[in-house]
A tleap script that builds the chain and sets N, CA, C and O, in Angstrom:
source leaprc.protein.ff14SB
mol = sequence {
  NMET GLN PHE LEU LYS GLY TRP SER GLY TYR
  LEU GLN ALA ASP ALA PHE GLY GLY TYR ASP
  GLY ILE TYR ALA GLY ASP ALA GLY GLY ARG
  VAL ILE GLU VAL ALA GLY GLY ALA HIE ALA
  ARG ARG LYS PHE TYR GLU ALA ARG THR SER
  ASP ALA ALA ALA SER THR GLU ALA LEU ALA
  TYR ILE ARG LEU LEU TYR ASP VAL GLU ASP
  GLU ALA LYS ARG GLN PHE ASN GLY GLN SER
  GLU GLY GLU GLU HIE ARG PRO LEU SER GLY
  ILE ARG TYR ALA LEU ARG GLN GLU PHE ALA
  VAL PRO ARG LEU ALA SER PHE LYS LYS TRP
  LEU GLU CSER
}
set mol.1.N position { 153.654 98.271 126.378 }
set mol.1.CA position { 154.693 97.745 125.499 }
set mol.1.C position { 155.402 98.456 124.511 }
set mol.1.O position { 156.616 98.499 124.316 }
set mol.2.N position { 154.135 99.212 123.693 }
set mol.2.CA position { 154.181 100.418 122.816 }
set mol.2.C position { 155.016 100.902 123.580 }
set mol.2.O position { 156.162 100.489 123.402 }
set mol.3.N position { 154.820 101.876 124.635 }
set mol.3.CA position { 155.600 103.249 124.956 }
set mol.3.C position { 157.064 102.572 125.328 }
set mol.3.O position { 158.181 102.987 125.016 }
set mol.4.N position { 156.785 101.660 125.922 }
set mol.4.CA position { 158.580 101.423 125.843 }
set mol.4.C position { 159.594 100.133 124.791 }
set mol.4.O position { 160.607 99.538 125.157 }
set mol.5.N position { 158.901 100.028 123.498 }
set mol.5.CA position { 159.269 99.450 121.994 }
set mol.5.C position { 160.825 99.922 122.024 }
set mol.5.O position { 161.194 101.085 122.189 }
set mol.6.N position { 161.382 99.171 121.896 }
set mol.6.CA position { 162.956 99.474 121.458 }
set mol.6.C position { 163.140 100.001 122.665 }
set mol.6.O position { 164.355 99.819 122.589 }
set mol.7.N position { 163.012 100.510 123.751 }
set mol.7.CA position { 164.151 101.367 124.589 }
set mol.7.C position { 164.258 99.753 126.288 }
set mol.7.O position { 163.541 98.944 126.877 }
set mol.8.N position { 166.090 100.418 126.232 }
set mol.8.CA position { 166.875 99.572 127.064 }
set mol.8.C position { 166.848 100.925 128.608 }
set mol.8.O position { 166.550 102.102 128.816 }
set mol.9.N position { 167.302 99.891 129.222 }
set mol.9.CA position { 167.570 100.741 130.194 }
set mol.9.C position { 166.886 99.787 132.050 }
set mol.9.O position { 166.961 98.585 132.307 }
set mol.10.N position { 166.398 100.731 132.805 }
set mol.10.CA position { 165.898 100.586 134.347 }
set mol.10.C position { 164.618 100.932 134.262 }
set mol.10.O position { 164.272 101.927 133.625 }
set mol.11.N position { 163.719 100.099 134.934 }
set mol.11.CA position { 162.705 100.265 135.077 }
set mol.11.C position { 161.748 100.006 136.311 }
set mol.11.O position { 161.171 98.932 136.479 }
set mol.12.N position { 161.618 101.287 137.306 }
set mol.12.CA position { 160.806 100.746 138.365 }
set mol.12.C position { 159.792 101.241 138.458 }
set mol.12.O position { 159.427 102.392 138.220 }
set mol.13.N position { 158.914 99.765 139.068 }
set mol.13.CA position { 157.903 99.803 138.943 }
set mol.13.C position { 157.543 99.097 140.221 }
set mol.13.O position { 158.310 98.696 141.096 }
set mol.14.N position { 155.540 98.978 140.137 }
set mol.14.CA position { 155.403 97.414 141.004 }
set mol.14.C position { 155.599 96.791 140.623 }
set mol.14.O position { 156.347 96.790 139.646 }
set mol.15.N position { 154.754 95.235 141.411 }
set mol.15.CA position { 155.064 93.679 141.457 }
set mol.15.C position { 154.011 93.173 140.007 }
set mol.15.O position { 153.898 91.965 139.798 }
set mol.16.N position { 153.245 94.239 139.020 }
set mol.16.CA position { 152.065 94.227 138.292 }
set mol.16.C position { 152.178 92.839 137.618 }
set mol.16.O position { 153.393 92.792 137.426 }
set mol.17.N position { 151.900 92.201 137.354 }
set mol.17.CA position { 152.779 90.974 136.625 }
set mol.17.C position { 152.288 91.297 135.200 }
set mol.17.O position { 152.181 90.274 134.525 }
set mol.18.N position { 151.935 92.509 134.509 }
set mol.18.CA position { 151.540 92.374 133.002 }
set mol.18.C position { 152.692 93.811 132.640 }
set mol.18.O position { 152.521 94.657 131.763 }
set mol.19.N position { 153.421 93.755 133.259 }
set mol.19.CA position { 154.954 94.240 133.433 }
set mol.19.C position { 156.135 92.769 132.753 }
set mol.19.O position { 157.109 92.927 132.018 }
set mol.20.N position { 155.676 91.629 133.235 }
set mol.20.CA position { 156.492 90.834 133.237 }
set mol.20.C position { 157.295 90.250 131.753 }
set mol.20.O position { 158.271 89.508 131.641 }
set mol.21.N position { 156.336 91.003 130.572 }
set mol.21.CA position { 156.707 90.750 129.066 }
set mol.21.C position { 157.901 91.677 129.297 }
set mol.21.O position { 159.031 91.201 129.411 }
set mol.22.N position { 157.697 92.838 129.360 }
set mol.22.CA position { 158.867 93.786 129.414 }
set mol.22.C position { 159.847 94.058 129.653 }
set mol.22.O position { 160.672 94.833 129.170 }
set mol.23.N position { 159.798 93.011 130.939 }
set mol.23.CA position { 161.485 92.441 131.441 }
set mol.23.C position { 161.687 91.010 130.566 }
set mol.23.O position { 162.858 90.631 130.565 }
set mol.24.N position { 161.089 90.468 130.095 }
set mol.24.CA position { 161.553 89.675 128.926 }
set mol.24.C position { 161.544 90.018 127.775 }
set mol.24.O position { 161.342 89.367 126.750 }
set mol.25.N position { 161.758 91.028 127.930 }
set mol.25.CA position { 162.212 91.345 126.276 }
set mol.25.C position { 160.825 91.887 125.419 }
set mol.25.O position { 161.058 93.021 125.000 }
set mol.26.N position { 159.600 91.469 125.074 }
set mol.26.CA position { 158.638 91.347 124.645 }
set mol.26.C position { 158.525 92.711 123.906 }
set mol.26.O position { 157.908 92.903 122.858 }
set mol.27.N position { 159.257 93.667 124.661 }
set mol.27.CA position { 159.185 95.123 123.782 }
set mol.27.C position { 160.074 95.416 122.910 }
set mol.27.O position { 159.943 96.520 122.382 }
set mol.28.N position { 161.078 94.677 122.539 }
set mol.28.CA position { 161.633 95.253 121.443 }
set mol.28.C position { 163.560 95.329 121.861 }
set mol.28.O position { 164.579 95.212 121.181 }
set mol.29.N position { 163.117 95.726 124.137 }
set mol.29.CA position { 164.650 96.833 124.432 }
set mol.29.C position { 165.445 95.506 125.496 }
set mol.29.O position { 165.406 94.301 125.246 }
set mol.30.N position { 166.041 96.075 126.539 }
set mol.30.CA position { 166.603 95.425 127.156 }
set mol.30.C position { 166.352 96.000 128.546 }
set mol.30.O position { 167.223 96.227 129.386 }
set mol.31.N position { 165.278 96.166 128.649 }
set mol.31.CA position { 164.601 96.284 130.081 }
set mol.31.C position { 164.828 95.746 131.369 }
set mol.31.O position { 164.277 94.690 131.679 }
set mol.32.N position { 165.926 96.625 132.533 }
set mol.32.CA position { 166.177 95.383 133.889 }
set mol.32.C position { 165.232 95.608 134.779 }
set mol.32.O position { 165.130 96.824 134.944 }
set mol.33.N position { 164.262 94.828 135.632 }
set mol.33.CA position { 163.768 95.562 136.584 }
set mol.33.C position { 164.556 96.061 138.147 }
set mol.33.O position { 165.428 95.574 138.866 }
set mol.34.N position { 163.825 97.116 138.171 }
set mol.34.CA position { 164.198 97.423 139.708 }
set mol.34.C position { 163.118 97.720 140.782 }
set mol.34.O position { 162.203 98.489 140.484 }
set mol.35.N position { 163.171 97.141 142.046 }
set mol.35.CA position { 162.207 96.912 142.144 }
set mol.35.C position { 162.406 98.410 143.502 }
set mol.35.O position { 163.424 99.005 143.854 }
set mol.36.N position { 161.607 98.500 143.747 }
set mol.36.CA position { 161.635 99.403 145.235 }
set mol.36.C position { 161.037 98.928 146.291 }
set mol.36.O position { 160.467 97.845 146.164 }
set mol.37.N position { 161.008 99.721 147.805 }
set mol.37.CA position { 161.410 98.937 148.911 }
set mol.37.C position { 159.927 99.311 149.849 }
set mol.37.O position { 159.749 99.481 151.055 }
set mol.38.N position { 159.032 99.340 148.699 }
set mol.38.CA position { 157.596 100.758 149.635 }
set mol.38.C position { 156.590 98.687 150.007 }
set mol.38.O position { 156.115 98.175 151.021 }
set mol.39.N position { 156.671 98.425 149.203 }
set mol.39.CA position { 156.243 96.880 149.285 }
set mol.39.C position { 156.633 95.776 150.617 }
set mol.39.O position { 155.818 95.126 151.272 }
set mol.40.N position { 157.705 95.793 150.732 }
set mol.40.CA position { 158.811 95.755 151.372 }
set mol.40.C position { 158.395 95.726 153.142 }
set mol.40.O position { 158.404 94.915 154.068 }
set mol.41.N position { 158.003 97.327 152.871 }
set mol.41.CA position { 158.705 97.986 154.470 }
set mol.41.C position { 156.619 97.998 154.325 }
set mol.41.O position { 156.219 98.582 155.332 }
set mol.42.N position { 155.877 97.727 153.783 }
set mol.42.CA position { 154.913 97.588 153.665 }
set mol.42.C position { 154.476 96.350 154.470 }
set mol.42.O position { 153.723 96.488 155.434 }
set mol.43.N position { 154.938 95.131 154.090 }
set mol.43.CA position { 154.326 94.140 155.007 }
set mol.43.C position { 154.756 93.969 156.172 }
set mol.43.O position { 154.207 93.312 157.056 }
set mol.44.N position { 156.448 94.950 156.276 }
set mol.44.CA position { 156.843 94.850 158.105 }
set mol.44.C position { 155.437 95.564 158.578 }
set mol.44.O position { 154.544 94.989 159.200 }
set mol.45.N position { 155.430 96.613 158.252 }
set mol.45.CA position { 154.278 97.754 159.095 }
set mol.45.C position { 152.974 97.115 159.217 }
set mol.45.O position { 152.155 97.574 160.013 }
set mol.46.N position { 152.711 96.114 158.512 }
set mol.46.CA position { 151.416 95.514 158.846 }
set mol.46.C position { 151.509 94.469 159.858 }
set mol.46.O position { 150.736 94.227 160.785 }
set mol.47.N position { 152.758 93.806 159.465 }
set mol.47.CA position { 153.211 93.112 160.486 }
set mol.47.C position { 153.354 93.163 162.030 }
set mol.47.O position { 153.660 92.209 162.747 }
set mol.48.N position { 152.969 94.962 162.591 }
set mol.48.CA position { 153.323 95.137 163.903 }
set mol.48.C position { 151.658 94.629 164.153 }
set mol.48.O position { 151.193 95.662 164.634 }
set mol.49.N position { 150.785 93.873 164.113 }
set mol.49.CA position { 149.763 93.892 164.820 }
set mol.49.C position { 150.213 91.793 165.441 }
set mol.49.O position { 149.764 91.353 166.500 }
set mol.50.N position { 150.773 91.253 164.843 }
set mol.50.CA position { 151.497 89.839 164.127 }
set mol.50.C position { 153.035 89.739 164.852 }
set mol.50.O position { 153.608 88.649 164.840 }
set mol.51.N position { 153.461 90.523 165.271 }
set mol.51.CA position { 155.382 90.327 165.619 }
set mol.51.C position { 155.737 92.088 165.329 }
set mol.51.O position { 156.230 92.737 164.406 }
set mol.52.N position { 154.983 92.482 167.141 }
set mol.52.CA position { 155.710 94.102 167.340 }
set mol.52.C position { 156.994 94.223 167.387 }
set mol.52.O position { 157.475 95.322 167.111 }
set mol.53.N position { 157.685 93.338 167.677 }
set mol.53.CA position { 158.817 94.022 168.550 }
set mol.53.C position { 159.970 93.266 166.704 }
set mol.53.O position { 161.167 93.485 166.521 }
set mol.54.N position { 159.454 92.818 166.170 }
set mol.54.CA position { 160.988 92.066 164.865 }
set mol.54.C position { 160.119 93.101 164.345 }
set mol.54.O position { 161.042 93.607 163.708 }
set mol.55.N position { 158.773 94.130 163.965 }
set mol.55.CA position { 158.227 94.938 162.963 }
set mol.55.C position { 158.889 95.793 163.336 }
set mol.55.O position { 159.930 96.060 162.736 }
set mol.56.N position { 158.509 96.459 164.394 }
set mol.56.CA position { 160.162 97.407 164.857 }
set mol.56.C position { 160.737 97.633 164.148 }
set mol.56.O position { 160.838 98.461 163.243 }
set mol.57.N position { 161.385 96.541 164.684 }
set mol.57.CA position { 163.274 96.678 164.293 }
set mol.57.C position { 163.789 96.514 162.960 }
set mol.57.O position { 164.937 96.742 162.579 }
set mol.58.N position { 162.260 95.854 161.924 }
set mol.58.CA position { 162.729 96.076 160.658 }
set mol.58.C position { 162.843 97.500 159.644 }
set mol.58.O position { 163.444 97.784 158.608 }
set mol.59.N position { 161.518 98.487 160.968 }
set mol.59.CA position { 161.046 99.568 160.442 }
set mol.59.C position { 161.976 100.809 160.977 }
set mol.59.O position { 162.012 102.032 160.842 }
set mol.60.N position { 162.508 100.063 161.475 }
set mol.60.CA position { 164.083 100.989 162.078 }
set mol.60.C position { 164.746 100.884 161.385 }
set mol.60.O position { 165.027 101.936 160.811 }
set mol.61.N position { 165.568 99.473 160.853 }
set mol.61.CA position { 166.531 99.637 159.581 }
set mol.61.C position { 166.093 99.906 158.446 }
set mol.61.O position { 166.966 100.087 157.597 }
set mol.62.N position { 165.118 99.992 158.142 }
set mol.62.CA position { 164.296 100.486 156.573 }
set mol.62.C position { 164.332 102.452 156.949 }
set mol.62.O position { 164.774 103.086 155.991 }
set mol.63.N position { 164.016 103.124 157.902 }
set mol.63.CA position { 163.740 103.637 158.199 }
set mol.63.C position { 165.599 104.369 158.421 }
set mol.63.O position { 165.621 105.599 158.428 }
set mol.64.N position { 166.453 103.936 158.521 }
set mol.64.CA position { 168.011 103.735 158.152 }
set mol.64.C position { 167.962 103.980 157.205 }
set mol.64.O position { 167.735 105.187 157.281 }
set mol.65.N position { 168.021 103.643 155.779 }
set mol.65.CA position { 167.838 103.849 154.232 }
set mol.65.C position { 167.232 104.973 153.794 }
set mol.65.O position { 167.702 105.710 152.927 }
set mol.66.N position { 165.405 105.261 154.797 }
set mol.66.CA position { 165.219 106.054 154.062 }
set mol.66.C position { 166.111 108.125 154.561 }
set mol.66.O position { 166.048 109.150 153.882 }
set mol.67.N position { 166.734 107.920 155.818 }
set mol.67.CA position { 167.645 109.077 156.178 }
set mol.67.C position { 168.949 108.896 155.070 }
set mol.67.O position { 169.422 109.903 154.544 }
set mol.68.N position { 169.431 107.679 154.794 }
set mol.68.CA position { 170.467 108.218 153.451 }
set mol.68.C position { 169.327 109.032 151.934 }
set mol.68.O position { 169.777 110.010 151.337 }
set mol.69.N position { 168.251 108.573 151.633 }
set mol.69.CA position { 168.217 109.496 150.910 }
set mol.69.C position { 167.568 110.849 151.025 }
set mol.69.O position { 167.543 111.717 150.152 }
set mol.70.N position { 166.963 110.909 152.426 }
set mol.70.CA position { 166.422 113.435 152.793 }
set mol.70.C position { 167.858 113.325 152.983 }
set mol.70.O position { 168.361 114.081 152.152 }
set mol.71.N position { 168.978 112.626 153.824 }
set mol.71.CA position { 170.482 113.342 153.566 }
set mol.71.C position { 170.875 113.672 152.161 }
set mol.71.O position { 171.370 114.730 151.773 }
set mol.72.N position { 170.523 112.397 151.318 }
set mol.72.CA position { 170.499 113.612 149.763 }
set mol.72.C position { 170.203 114.667 149.574 }
set mol.72.O position { 170.932 115.647 149.417 }
set mol.73.N position { 168.630 114.560 149.564 }
set mol.73.CA position { 168.682 115.781 149.475 }
set mol.73.C position { 168.436 117.033 149.633 }
set mol.73.O position { 167.898 117.972 149.047 }
set mol.74.N position { 169.419 116.588 151.361 }
set mol.74.CA position { 169.022 118.313 152.181 }
set mol.74.C position { 171.121 118.385 151.469 }
set mol.74.O position { 171.637 119.484 151.265 }
set mol.75.N position { 171.635 117.532 151.318 }
set mol.75.CA position { 172.685 118.153 150.744 }
set mol.75.C position { 172.600 118.942 149.239 }
set mol.75.O position { 173.105 120.005 148.879 }
set mol.76.N position { 171.827 118.060 148.586 }
set mol.76.CA position { 171.346 118.855 147.148 }
set mol.76.C position { 170.525 120.168 147.155 }
set mol.76.O position { 170.525 121.010 146.257 }
set mol.77.N position { 169.675 120.214 148.560 }
set mol.77.CA position { 168.919 121.670 147.844 }
set mol.77.C position { 170.056 122.600 148.881 }
set mol.77.O position { 170.134 123.828 148.909 }
set mol.78.N position { 170.835 121.672 149.649 }
set mol.78.CA position { 171.683 122.891 150.352 }
set mol.78.C position { 172.912 123.527 149.775 }
set mol.78.O position { 173.577 124.242 150.524 }
set mol.79.N position { 173.248 123.374 148.684 }
set mol.79.CA position { 174.348 123.620 147.715 }
set mol.79.C position { 174.147 125.006 147.031 }
set mol.79.O position { 173.463 125.243 146.035 }
set mol.80.N position { 175.091 126.105 147.979 }
set mol.80.CA position { 175.252 127.341 147.737 }
set mol.80.C position { 175.340 128.019 146.013 }
set mol.80.O position { 176.013 127.396 145.191 }
set mol.81.N position { 174.829 128.921 145.720 }
set mol.81.CA position { 175.058 130.085 144.657 }
set mol.81.C position { 176.462 129.725 143.885 }
set mol.81.O position { 176.472 129.574 142.663 }
set mol.82.N position { 177.563 129.607 144.630 }
set mol.82.CA position { 179.074 130.242 144.188 }
set mol.82.C position { 179.615 128.870 143.935 }
set mol.82.O position { 180.694 128.914 143.344 }
set mol.83.N position { 179.232 127.794 144.179 }
set mol.83.CA position { 179.748 126.318 143.925 }
set mol.83.C position { 179.343 125.694 143.249 }
set mol.83.O position { 178.181 125.827 142.864 }
set mol.84.N position { 180.026 124.892 142.890 }
set mol.84.CA position { 179.436 124.391 141.584 }
set mol.84.C position { 178.685 123.046 141.805 }
set mol.84.O position { 179.030 122.173 142.600 }
set mol.85.N position { 177.696 123.017 141.049 }
set mol.85.CA position { 176.399 122.264 142.040 }
set mol.85.C position { 176.044 121.027 141.118 }
set mol.85.O position { 175.563 120.879 139.994 }
set mol.86.N position { 176.840 119.636 142.840 }
set mol.86.CA position { 176.935 118.824 142.231 }
set mol.86.C position { 175.530 117.668 141.670 }
set mol.86.O position { 174.810 118.147 142.546 }
set mol.87.N position { 174.702 116.738 141.067 }
set mol.87.CA position { 174.025 116.503 140.493 }
set mol.87.C position { 173.549 115.761 141.800 }
set mol.87.O position { 174.398 115.198 142.491 }
set mol.88.N position { 172.070 115.739 142.203 }
set mol.88.CA position { 171.570 114.552 143.000 }
set mol.88.C position { 171.908 113.655 142.725 }
set mol.88.O position { 172.273 113.103 143.763 }
set mol.89.N position { 172.133 112.744 141.546 }
set mol.89.CA position { 172.662 111.580 141.110 }
set mol.89.C position { 173.737 110.818 141.843 }
set mol.89.O position { 173.975 109.637 142.096 }
set mol.90.N position { 174.346 112.123 142.104 }
set mol.90.CA position { 176.205 111.739 142.171 }
set mol.90.C position { 176.103 111.574 143.883 }
set mol.90.O position { 176.746 110.714 144.484 }
set mol.91.N position { 175.317 112.404 144.458 }
set mol.91.CA position { 175.281 112.778 146.188 }
set mol.91.C position { 174.758 111.411 146.427 }
set mol.91.O position { 175.557 110.666 146.995 }
set mol.92.N position { 173.658 110.933 146.140 }
set mol.92.CA position { 172.894 109.836 146.155 }
set mol.92.C position { 173.857 108.700 146.219 }
set mol.92.O position { 173.803 107.820 147.079 }
set mol.93.N position { 174.599 108.755 145.420 }
set mol.93.CA position { 175.449 107.761 144.282 }
set mol.93.C position { 176.456 107.495 145.418 }
set mol.93.O position { 176.328 106.346 145.842 }
set mol.94.N position { 177.889 108.549 146.346 }
set mol.94.CA position { 178.636 108.631 147.066 }
set mol.94.C position { 177.273 108.347 148.862 }
set mol.94.O position { 177.275 107.426 149.679 }
set mol.95.N position { 176.718 109.112 148.809 }
set mol.95.CA position { 176.103 108.657 150.316 }
set mol.95.C position { 175.463 106.769 150.290 }
set mol.95.O position { 175.658 105.813 151.041 }
set mol.96.N position { 174.918 106.903 149.426 }
set mol.96.CA position { 174.406 104.806 149.758 }
set mol.96.C position { 175.764 103.906 149.870 }
set mol.96.O position { 176.031 102.992 150.650 }
set mol.97.N position { 176.837 104.728 148.382 }
set mol.97.CA position { 177.927 103.689 148.694 }
set mol.97.C position { 178.492 103.873 150.511 }
set mol.97.O position { 178.994 102.968 151.178 }
set mol.98.N position { 178.280 104.987 150.876 }
set mol.98.CA position { 179.344 105.185 152.064 }
set mol.98.C position { 177.946 104.645 153.373 }
set mol.98.O position { 178.209 103.762 154.190 }
set mol.99.N position { 176.904 105.160 153.356 }
set mol.99.CA position { 175.981 104.654 153.846 }
set mol.99.C position { 175.394 103.661 154.135 }
set mol.99.O position { 175.372 103.003 155.176 }
set mol.100.N position { 174.509 103.455 152.433 }
set mol.100.CA position { 173.525 102.508 152.827 }
set mol.100.C position { 174.011 100.572 152.397 }
set mol.100.O position { 173.324 99.560 152.527 }
set mol.101.N position { 175.127 100.705 151.993 }
set mol.101.CA position { 175.374 99.232 151.177 }
set mol.101.C position { 176.159 98.867 152.836 }
set mol.101.O position { 176.818 97.830 152.758 }
set mol.102.N position { 176.196 99.466 154.147 }
set mol.102.CA position { 176.469 99.008 155.138 }
set mol.102.C position { 175.311 98.699 156.139 }
set mol.102.O position { 175.302 97.709 156.871 }
set mol.103.N position { 174.203 99.778 156.086 }
set mol.103.CA position { 173.186 99.317 156.363 }
set mol.103.C position { 172.212 97.675 156.359 }
set mol.103.O position { 171.702 96.895 157.163 }
set mol.104.N position { 172.443 97.886 154.557 }
set mol.104.CA position { 171.928 97.283 153.871 }
set mol.104.C position { 172.146 95.623 154.322 }
set mol.104.O position { 171.432 94.710 154.734 }
set mol.105.N position { 173.742 95.857 153.940 }
set mol.105.CA position { 174.529 94.791 155.394 }
set mol.105.C position { 174.141 93.554 156.425 }
set mol.105.O position { 174.252 92.329 156.475 }
set mol.106.N position { 173.302 95.292 157.682 }
set mol.106.CA position { 173.273 94.606 158.534 }
set mol.106.C position { 171.793 94.408 158.119 }
set mol.106.O position { 171.516 93.248 158.423 }
set mol.107.N position { 171.021 94.843 157.720 }
set mol.107.CA position { 170.215 94.868 157.832 }
set mol.107.C position { 169.107 93.255 157.110 }
set mol.107.O position { 168.081 92.768 157.583 }
set mol.108.N position { 170.004 92.796 155.695 }
set mol.108.CA position { 170.330 91.372 155.862 }
set mol.108.C position { 170.402 90.775 156.811 }
set mol.108.O position { 169.593 89.853 156.914 }
set mol.109.N position { 171.699 91.069 158.317 }
set mol.109.CA position { 172.254 90.313 158.315 }
set mol.109.C position { 171.208 89.613 159.695 }
set mol.109.O position { 171.087 88.463 160.116 }
set mol.110.N position { 170.600 90.884 160.087 }
set mol.110.CA position { 169.834 90.344 161.257 }
set mol.110.C position { 167.865 90.088 160.035 }
set mol.110.O position { 166.966 90.181 160.871 }
set mol.111.N position { 167.460 89.935 159.123 }
set mol.111.CA position { 166.653 88.854 158.482 }
set mol.111.C position { 166.958 87.917 158.478 }
set mol.111.O position { 166.098 87.105 158.819 }
set mol.112.N position { 168.428 87.327 158.084 }
set mol.112.CA position { 169.026 86.169 158.334 }
set mol.112.C position { 168.817 85.110 159.644 }
set mol.112.O position { 168.691 83.909 159.885 }
set mol.113.N position { 168.867 86.287 160.240 }
set mol.113.CA position { 168.886 85.789 161.743 }
set mol.113.C position { 167.680 85.109 162.462 }
set mol.113.O position { 167.782 84.751 163.635 }
savepdb mol mol.pdb
quit
C-alpha cells in the first residue's frame, strides 16, 4: 500500500487477496487489476489427468496466444539497425489486435460450448 500510495495505472499481480485494497482505492490512487493467464493455464494443465482431451485443446488455444507474444519479441529483436525501431509495446499491440483478439474469441466460443 505504501509503495503504490497515490499511484494510478494498471497492475498485474497474482490473485493474492492482500492486493484487494489497492484495487478498491485504499492506496489513494486508481489502480486497475490486470489478470495474467498463467493461473488459468495451470488449471487446464492440471486437468490433463481428469480430462485429457479438453485439457489438450484448451492448452492448444493458449499456445496460440503465447505464439503472438513470441512473434512480437521476434519482430522486435529482428529490427535492423538502419530502420526506425518500433517499440515492443507497439508491435505487441498490433499483433494482439490482428491475431490474439480472434483467437481469444475462438477460445471463448469453445469454452462456452
